[in-house]
C-alpha positions in Angstrom: -1.7 108.2 -106.9 -1.3 111.1 -110.0 3.0 111.3 -110.7 2.3 114.0 -113.3 4.0 116.5 -113.0 6.8 114.5 -109.9 10.9 114.4 -111.1 12.4 111.0 -111.0 16.1 109.4 -111.1 16.5 106.7 -112.5 20.5 105.4 -112.3 21.3 103.2 -115.0 18.1 104.7 -117.2 20.3 105.5 -120.4 19.6 101.7 -122.0 18.0 98.0 -121.2 15.5 98.1 -118.3 16.2 101.5 -116.6 15.3 103.4 -120.1 12.2 101.1 -120.2 11.5 102.3 -117.3 12.1 106.6 -117.4 9.7 106.3 -121.0 7.0 104.7 -118.8 7.2 107.1 -115.9 7.7 110.3 -118.7 3.8 108.9 -120.1 3.0 109.3 -116.5 3.7 113.1 -117.4 7.3 112.0 -114.4 10.6 114.8 -115.2 12.7 112.7 -115.9 16.9 112.6 -114.8 18.5 109.9 -117.5 21.0 108.9 -115.1 24.0 107.3 -116.9 28.0 106.2 -116.7 28.7 105.1 -120.0 25.9 105.2 -122.1 26.2 109.3 -122.7 24.8 109.3 -126.2 21.8 106.7 -125.2 22.0 108.9 -122.6 21.0 112.2 -125.1 19.0 109.8 -127.7 16.1 108.9 -124.7 16.2 113.1 -123.9 15.4 113.9 -126.9 12.9 111.5 -126.8 10.8 111.9 -124.0 11.4 115.8 -124.9 9.9 115.6 -128.3 6.9 113.3 -127.0 6.5 116.4 -124.7 7.5 115.5 -121.6 11.1 116.9 -120.3 14.7 115.7 -119.3 17.9 115.6 -118.7 20.6 113.6 -118.3 22.9 113.0 -115.8 26.3 111.5 -115.3 28.4 109.9 -113.3 30.2 106.1 -111.8 28.5 105.4 -108.4 31.8 103.1 -107.7 32.4 106.3 -106.2 30.5 105.8 -103.9 30.5 110.6 -103.6 28.9 110.8 -106.4 25.8 109.8 -104.9 24.3 113.7 -103.3 25.9 114.6 -106.5 23.4 113.1 -108.3 20.1 113.9 -105.8 22.0 117.8 -106.8 22.2 117.0 -110.1 18.6 115.9 -111.1 17.7 118.6 -108.8 19.4 121.4 -110.2 18.2 120.1 -113.8 14.7 119.2 -113.2 13.6 119.8 -109.9 13.7 118.7 -106.1 13.2 114.5 -107.0 10.2 112.9 -106.0 11.3 109.2 -106.5 14.3 107.7 -106.4 14.5 104.9 -109.0 17.3 102.6 -108.0 18.4 100.9 -111.6 21.6 100.3 -111.7 23.9 97.2 -110.9 27.2 95.3 -111.9 26.7 91.7 -112.3 29.0 89.0 -112.9 28.9 85.2 -112.2 31.8 84.9 -109.7 31.4 81.6 -107.4 32.8 81.2 -104.0 35.4 79.7 -105.5 36.1 82.2 -107.1 35.4 85.2 -105.7 38.0 87.8 -104.7 38.4 91.2 -102.0 38.2 93.2 -104.7 34.8 91.4 -106.5 33.6 91.5 -103.4 34.1 95.3 -103.8 32.9 96.0 -107.3 29.6 94.0 -106.7 28.6 95.5 -103.1 30.1 99.4 -103.9 27.3 99.4 -107.1 24.2 97.5 -105.9 24.1 98.1 -101.6 26.3 100.6 -101.1 25.3 103.3 -104.3 21.6 102.6 -103.5 21.7 103.1 -100.0 23.6 106.6 -99.6 21.4 107.4 -102.6 18.8 106.0 -100.5 19.9 108.7 -97.5 20.9 111.7 -99.8 17.0 111.4 -101.4 15.9 111.5 -98.1 18.0 114.1 -96.6 15.7 116.6 -98.4 13.0 116.1 -96.3 10.2 116.3 -99.0 7.8 113.2 -99.0 8.2 110.8 -101.9 8.8 107.2 -103.3 11.7 105.0 -103.7 11.5 101.8 -105.8 14.5 99.8 -105.8 15.6 97.1 -108.7 15.7 94.1 -107.0 16.7 90.5 -108.1 14.5 87.3 -108.6 17.3 85.7 -107.3 16.9 87.5 -103.6 14.9 84.4 -102.5 16.2 81.3 -103.9 20.2 80.2 -103.8 22.5 81.3 -106.5 26.0 80.0 -105.8 27.1 80.8 -109.9 27.2 84.8 -108.9 27.6 85.3 -105.1 28.7 88.9 -104.7 26.1 89.7 -106.7 23.6 87.3 -104.9 24.2 88.6 -101.4 24.8 92.5 -102.5 21.5 92.3 -103.8 19.3 90.4 -100.5 21.4 92.9 -98.8 19.5 95.3 -100.7 16.5 93.9 -100.0 17.2 94.1 -96.8 17.3 98.0 -97.0 14.5 98.3 -98.4 12.5 96.6 -95.6 14.3 98.9 -93.6 14.7 102.2 -95.1 10.7 101.9 -95.7 10.8 101.3 -91.7 12.4 104.1 -90.5 11.0 106.9 -93.5 7.2 106.0 -92.7 5.0 108.1 -93.3 7.4 110.9 -95.4 8.0 108.0 -98.2 7.4 105.0 -99.3 10.3 101.9 -100.4 9.5 99.8 -102.3 11.2 96.7 -104.5 11.1 95.0 -108.0 13.0 91.9 -108.6 13.1 90.4 -112.2 14.0 87.2 -113.4 15.9 86.7 -116.7 14.3 89.4 -119.4 17.5 90.6 -121.4 21.0 88.0 -122.6 23.6 89.7 -121.3 25.4 92.9 -124.0 26.6 90.0 -126.5 24.0 87.4 -126.0 21.3 87.3 -129.0 17.7 86.6 -128.0 18.9 82.9 -127.7 20.3 83.0 -124.8 16.9 83.6 -122.0 15.4 81.1 -123.4 18.2 78.4 -123.1 19.9 79.6 -120.4 16.2 80.9 -118.4 15.3 78.1 -116.5 11.9 76.1 -116.1 9.3 79.3 -116.0 5.7 77.7 -114.9 3.8 81.0 -117.1 5.8 80.1 -120.5 7.7 83.1 -121.7 10.3 85.8 -119.9 9.3 89.3 -118.7 10.2 92.7 -120.7 11.1 95.4 -119.7 8.6 97.5 -120.1 6.8 94.7 -117.8 9.6 95.4 -115.7 8.2 99.1 -115.4 4.7 98.5 -115.4 5.3 97.1 -112.0 7.8 100.3 -110.8 4.6 102.1 -112.3 2.4 100.2 -110.2 4.5 100.9 -106.8 4.7 103.8 -107.4 1.3 104.4 -107.5 -0.1 102.6 -104.7 -0.2 105.0 -101.7 -0.4 102.0 -99.5 2.5 100.3 -100.0 5.9 99.6 -99.0 8.3 97.3 -97.9 7.8 95.0 -100.3 8.8 93.4 -102.9 7.1 92.4 -106.5 9.1 89.6 -108.6 8.0 89.5 -111.5 9.5 86.6 -113.4 6.6 85.0 -114.8 6.3 82.4 -111.7 10.5 81.0 -112.2 10.9 81.6 -108.4 7.9 78.9 -107.5 10.3 76.7 -109.1 14.2 77.7 -108.4 
């Protein structure tokens, strides 16, 4: 499948994995709507970078914990670059809360950004009536058990199931897949040694890069016979966790 001249909305696309995905899609000739919440400077800089390389990009803003923004982001993308053919649900919220520390507010916050917003974005994307493709960013924890981050893990596991349900519901018009990364980048404020110290055993002996996650996203967008799949990109960590 040739991605050239398509339009993509990448949520959380200004920084980290989202920016790598935006760059990879831009290299394929995709027009990129770079969504951000607080990273306005980074979003505008990435758009300038893409345009300087001959591509098309626009920054779109919105807080995904305000679920009313979900439909507006699809409309803003269409106004800036044309109706989106691709939706990348990358934006996420992550906090470590066990069964002992979680509360209603933490559950609500994690589920709003990590599950409810992607669901409503998929709904608004599909409501355009166009053919297209969706990739949801999951987490390798969806195939394991990690009680140290209960709200996050539950939301991502639910999004993995929603990916399969959506793939069935919107076939053949829209393909829906997921990419489940392992440890990729340290949290803000931590150095590169953080991943090596905290990641645990990785059979391939190395953690993944944002560019490798982006490669998996591009692969799924091009794989015309693949839908309802979750591609785990974690150096084999899910095999031993």
